[in-house]
C-alpha positions as CSV (number, residue, x, y, z in Angstrom):
1,M,1.6,-19.5,31.3
2,V,5.1,-20.5,32.6
3,R,7.4,-22.5,30.2
4,D,10.5,-24.3,31.4
5,E,13.4,-25.3,29.2
6,V,17.1,-26.1,29.3
7,V,19.8,-24.1,27.6
8,T,23.2,-25.7,27.2
9,A,26.1,-23.3,27.4
10,P,29.6,-23.9,25.9
11,G,31.4,-26.4,28.1
12,G,28.2,-28.5,28.6
13,V,26.7,-26.5,31.5
14,R,23.0,-27.0,31.5
15,L,21.0,-23.9,32.6
16,A,17.4,-24.2,33.8
17,V,15.4,-21.4,32.1
18,R,11.9,-20.2,32.8
19,R,9.8,-18.0,30.5
20,Q,6.4,-16.3,30.9
21,G,4.5,-13.5,29.1
22,D,4.0,-12.7,25.5
23,P,7.1,-13.5,23.5
24,S,6.4,-10.6,21.1
25,R,6.8,-8.0,23.8
26,P,10.1,-6.6,25.1
27,I,12.2,-9.1,26.9
28,V,13.0,-8.6,30.6
29,L,15.8,-11.0,31.9
30,L,15.9,-11.5,35.7
31,V,19.1,-12.8,37.3
32,H,19.1,-14.0,40.9
33,G,21.8,-13.8,43.6
34,Y,23.5,-16.1,46.2
35,P,22.3,-18.4,47.6
36,D,19.0,-18.0,45.8
37,T,17.5,-19.5,42.6
38,N,15.3,-17.9,40.0
39,A,12.3,-18.5,42.3
40,V,13.3,-15.4,44.4
41,W,11.8,-13.5,41.4
42,D,8.4,-15.3,41.4
43,E,6.2,-12.5,42.5
44,V,8.1,-9.8,40.5
45,A,8.0,-12.0,37.4
46,E,4.3,-12.6,37.6
47,A,3.6,-8.8,37.7
48,L,6.0,-8.0,34.9
49,A,4.6,-10.8,32.7
50,E,1.5,-8.7,32.2
51,H,3.6,-6.3,30.2
52,F,6.7,-8.1,29.0
53,H,8.2,-11.4,28.0
54,V,9.9,-12.4,31.3
55,V,12.9,-14.8,31.3
56,R,14.7,-16.2,34.4
57,Y,17.3,-18.9,34.8
58,D,19.1,-20.7,37.6
59,V,22.8,-19.6,37.3
60,R,25.4,-22.3,37.3
61,G,25.7,-23.9,40.8
62,A,22.1,-23.2,41.7
63,G,18.7,-24.8,41.6
64,D,18.1,-27.1,38.6
65,S,21.2,-25.9,36.7
66,S,24.6,-27.7,36.5
67,R,27.0,-27.5,39.5
68,P,30.6,-27.5,38.2
69,A,33.1,-28.6,40.8
70,G,35.9,-26.3,42.0
71,V,36.5,-22.6,42.0
72,E,37.6,-21.6,38.5
73,P,34.3,-22.5,36.8
74,Y,32.6,-19.7,38.7
75,A,34.9,-16.9,37.3
76,F,33.2,-14.0,35.5
77,E,34.4,-15.4,32.1
78,H,32.2,-18.5,32.5
79,L,29.3,-16.6,34.0
80,M,29.2,-14.3,31.0
81,T,29.4,-17.3,28.7
82,D,26.3,-18.7,30.4
83,L,24.5,-15.4,30.2
84,G,25.4,-15.1,26.5
85,A,24.0,-18.6,25.8
86,V,20.7,-17.7,27.5
87,L,20.5,-14.5,25.5
88,D,21.2,-16.4,22.2
89,A,18.4,-18.9,23.1
90,V,15.7,-16.4,24.2
91,A,16.5,-13.2,22.3
92,G,18.6,-13.9,19.2
93,D,19.6,-10.4,18.0
94,R,17.1,-8.5,20.1
95,R,18.4,-6.4,23.0
96,V,17.0,-7.3,26.4
97,H,16.2,-5.4,29.6
98,L,18.3,-6.9,32.3
99,A,17.6,-6.8,36.1
100,G,19.7,-8.4,38.7
101,H,19.7,-8.9,42.5
102,D,22.7,-9.5,44.7
103,W,25.2,-11.6,42.7
104,G,22.8,-11.4,39.7
105,S,23.3,-7.7,39.8
106,I,27.1,-8.1,40.1
107,Q,27.0,-10.3,37.0
108,G,24.8,-7.7,35.4
109,W,27.3,-4.9,35.8
110,E,30.0,-7.1,34.2
111,A,27.6,-7.9,31.3
112,V,26.5,-4.3,30.5
113,C,30.2,-3.1,30.8
114,T,31.6,-5.9,28.5
115,M,28.8,-6.6,26.0
116,P,26.6,-3.5,26.2
117,G,25.2,-4.0,22.7
118,R,23.0,-6.9,24.0
119,F,21.1,-4.8,26.5
120,A,18.5,-2.1,26.2
121,S,18.6,-1.3,30.0
122,F,19.8,-2.6,33.3
123,T,18.2,-2.5,36.8
124,S,20.7,-3.2,39.6
125,I,19.5,-4.2,43.1
126,S,21.9,-4.8,46.0
127,G,24.8,-5.9,43.9
128,P,27.4,-3.3,42.9
129,C,30.0,-3.4,40.2
130,L,33.0,-5.0,41.9
131,D,35.4,-2.8,40.0
132,H,33.5,0.3,41.1
133,V,33.7,-0.9,44.7
134,G,37.5,-1.3,44.4
135,H,37.9,2.2,43.1
136,W,35.4,3.6,45.6
137,M,37.2,2.0,48.6
138,R,40.6,3.1,47.4
139,A,39.5,6.7,46.9
140,R,38.0,7.0,50.3
141,L,40.7,5.3,52.2
142,A,43.4,7.4,50.5
143,G,41.5,10.7,50.9
144,R,41.6,13.1,53.8
145,S,37.9,13.1,54.4
146,L,36.9,11.5,57.7
147,R,33.4,11.0,56.3
148,G,34.8,9.1,53.3
149,R,36.9,6.9,55.6
150,R,33.9,6.2,57.8
151,Q,31.9,5.2,54.7
152,A,34.7,2.8,53.6
153,A,34.9,1.3,57.1
154,G,31.1,0.9,57.1
155,Q,31.2,-1.1,53.9
156,A,34.1,-3.2,55.1
157,L,32.0,-4.2,58.2
158,R,29.1,-5.1,55.9
159,S,31.4,-7.3,53.9
160,W,32.7,-9.4,56.7
161,Y,31.3,-12.5,55.2
162,I,33.4,-12.3,52.1
163,A,36.6,-13.2,53.9
164,F,34.7,-16.1,55.6
165,F,33.3,-17.4,52.3
166,R,36.8,-17.4,50.8
167,A,38.3,-19.4,53.6
168,P,38.8,-23.1,53.0
169,V,36.6,-25.9,54.3
170,L,34.8,-24.1,57.1
171,P,32.1,-22.3,55.0
172,E,31.1,-25.6,53.4
173,A,30.9,-27.2,56.9
174,V,28.8,-24.4,58.2
175,W,26.4,-24.4,55.3
176,R,25.9,-28.2,55.5
177,V,24.9,-28.1,59.2
178,G,23.6,-24.6,59.6
179,G,21.5,-23.6,56.5
180,W,18.8,-22.7,59.0
181,F,20.5,-19.3,59.6
182,F,19.7,-18.2,56.1
183,T,16.0,-18.8,56.7
184,T,16.4,-16.9,60.0
185,A,18.0,-14.0,58.2
186,L,15.1,-13.9,55.7
187,R,12.5,-13.9,58.5
188,G,14.4,-11.0,60.2
189,E,13.6,-9.0,57.1
190,G,10.0,-10.1,57.0
191,V,10.4,-12.7,54.3
192,R,8.2,-15.7,55.0
193,P,9.4,-19.0,53.4
194,R,7.1,-20.2,50.7
195,P,7.2,-23.0,48.1
196,G,10.3,-22.4,46.0
197,H,12.1,-20.0,48.3
198,P,14.3,-20.8,50.0
199,A,14.9,-23.6,47.5
200,R,15.0,-27.3,48.4
201,T,18.5,-27.2,47.0
202,L,19.7,-24.5,49.3
203,T,22.6,-26.3,50.9
204,R,24.0,-27.6,47.6
205,D,23.5,-24.1,46.0
206,A,25.3,-22.4,48.9
207,V,28.3,-24.7,48.8
208,A,28.7,-24.6,45.1
209,G,28.2,-20.8,44.9
210,L,31.1,-20.2,47.3
211,G,33.1,-20.3,44.0
212,L,31.6,-16.9,43.1
213,Y,33.5,-15.3,46.0
214,R,36.6,-17.4,45.6
215,A,37.0,-16.9,41.9
216,N,36.2,-13.2,41.6
217,M,36.3,-11.0,44.7
218,R,40.0,-10.7,45.5
219,E,41.2,-9.9,42.0
220,R,38.5,-7.3,41.3
221,L,38.7,-5.5,44.6
222,R,42.5,-5.4,44.7
223,N,43.0,-4.6,41.0
224,P,39.8,-2.9,39.8
225,R,39.4,-2.2,36.1
226,D,38.0,0.9,34.5
227,R,34.4,-0.2,33.9
228,R,31.9,2.1,32.1
229,T,28.6,1.6,30.2
230,D,26.2,3.7,28.2
231,V,23.4,1.3,28.8
232,P,20.6,3.1,30.7
233,V,21.0,2.0,34.4
234,Q,18.6,2.1,37.2
235,V,20.0,1.4,40.7
236,I,17.5,0.5,43.4
237,V,19.0,1.2,46.8
238,P,17.5,-0.5,49.9
239,T,18.7,1.8,52.7
240,R,18.6,-0.9,55.3
241,D,20.7,-3.5,53.3
242,L,23.0,-5.3,55.8
243,F,25.5,-6.1,53.0
244,V,25.6,-3.2,50.6
245,S,26.1,0.4,51.8
246,P,23.9,3.0,50.1
247,H,27.1,5.2,49.8
248,L,28.4,2.9,47.1
249,V,26.5,4.8,44.5
250,G,28.9,7.7,45.0
251,G,30.7,8.5,41.8
252,L,28.6,6.0,39.8
253,A,27.2,8.6,37.4
254,E,30.7,9.0,35.9
255,R,30.7,5.3,35.0
256,A,27.1,5.1,33.9
257,P,26.0,8.4,32.4
258,D,22.4,7.4,31.9
259,L,21.8,6.7,35.6
260,S,18.7,6.7,37.8
261,L,18.6,6.1,41.5
262,R,15.7,4.8,43.5
263,T,15.8,4.4,47.3
264,L,13.5,2.5,49.6
265,R,13.5,1.9,53.3
266,A,14.0,-1.9,53.2
267,G,16.5,-4.7,53.7
268,H,18.4,-6.9,51.2
269,W,15.7,-9.2,49.8
270,V,13.4,-6.5,48.3
271,P,12.3,-8.8,45.5
272,R,10.5,-10.8,48.2
273,T,9.5,-8.0,50.6
274,H,8.5,-5.4,48.0
275,P,7.8,-7.3,44.8
276,G,5.0,-4.9,43.6
277,L,7.2,-1.9,43.9
278,I,10.2,-3.5,42.3
279,A,8.1,-4.7,39.4
280,R,6.7,-1.2,39.0
281,W,10.1,0.5,39.0
282,I,11.5,-2.0,36.5
283,R,8.4,-1.5,34.3
284,E,8.7,2.2,34.4
285,H,12.5,2.1,33.6
286,V,11.9,-0.3,30.6
287,T,8.9,1.8,29.4
288,R,11.0,5.0,29.5
289,V,13.8,3.3,27.5
290,E,11.3,1.8,25.0
291,G,9.6,5.1,24.5
292,G,6.3,3.7,25.7
293,P,3.4,5.6,27.3
294,L,3.9,6.8,30.9
295,T,1.5,8.7,33.2
296,D,2.4,12.2,34.3
297,D,3.2,10.8,37.8
298,E,5.5,8.1,36.4
299,R,7.2,10.6,34.2
300,R,7.8,13.0,37.1
301,S,9.0,10.1,39.3
302,L,11.5,9.0,36.6
303,E,12.8,12.5,36.2
304,R,13.4,12.9,39.9
305,A,15.4,9.6,39.9
306,R,17.7,10.6,37.0
307,V,21.3,11.6,38.0
308,R,23.5,13.8,35.9
309,P,27.3,13.6,36.2
310,R,29.1,16.7,37.3
311,P,30.4,18.8,34.3
């Protein structure tokens, strides 16, 4: 059974929240990216709801949630306030298992690094910590390794759209007349449109969500902070992601000591193209953290995925 509700965050932003699964079980919170809504998780959530209490919400600027005008309302400060309001409403003092895709994962990194006590685990998909990216790019561009510089150049090429999204006026105009290219990009990865995804609110979501790039990207990439977390982290790495280089996980174990890496040969939208596998990996990660029963195969798989920082 799916239950919809509205959570009002400080400042009056209304957040559309969706719950399913037994409320007495561990809570898994799924956060979507740009320009999606929580519906990108539909198939994953249905599978996870057999084992957990699954919560999703449309982030500010998307779907059925409020769309504040301007750029500043989309800064990390406000995104974390929203996330905190959802946590207060659905979890109280219970720690939740967080999973994010794209900008949902970028938000997730900010959350587990700034309020780690609220999370039991984190699964990151196609959305790196912006501060880690800033440090990673600087280290490779300043180093003498040709391989490192090539990796940095490769990520810069993948990130071409960031400068475009930060430009004035033009991105809004393109989204208003050319939202079809998003559907085309999805089809190129084998994602077939279905009810709910892409959302009927796609154009409005895309225009409002430009604030995510304009409010956060420049500062974090130019002046990265020293972000670390002891929350158990699982990073799922689609090796054919057109936007996020697989090499960005380099050095991550020093910032997230309890780290697991999973790779799959797929593109960016793996919650849609591989929902069963994504749900299984999230379930295994959560079960390991909760101390629940695992099969021998699952235990060996998790052990292979664990990464230890260099001494």
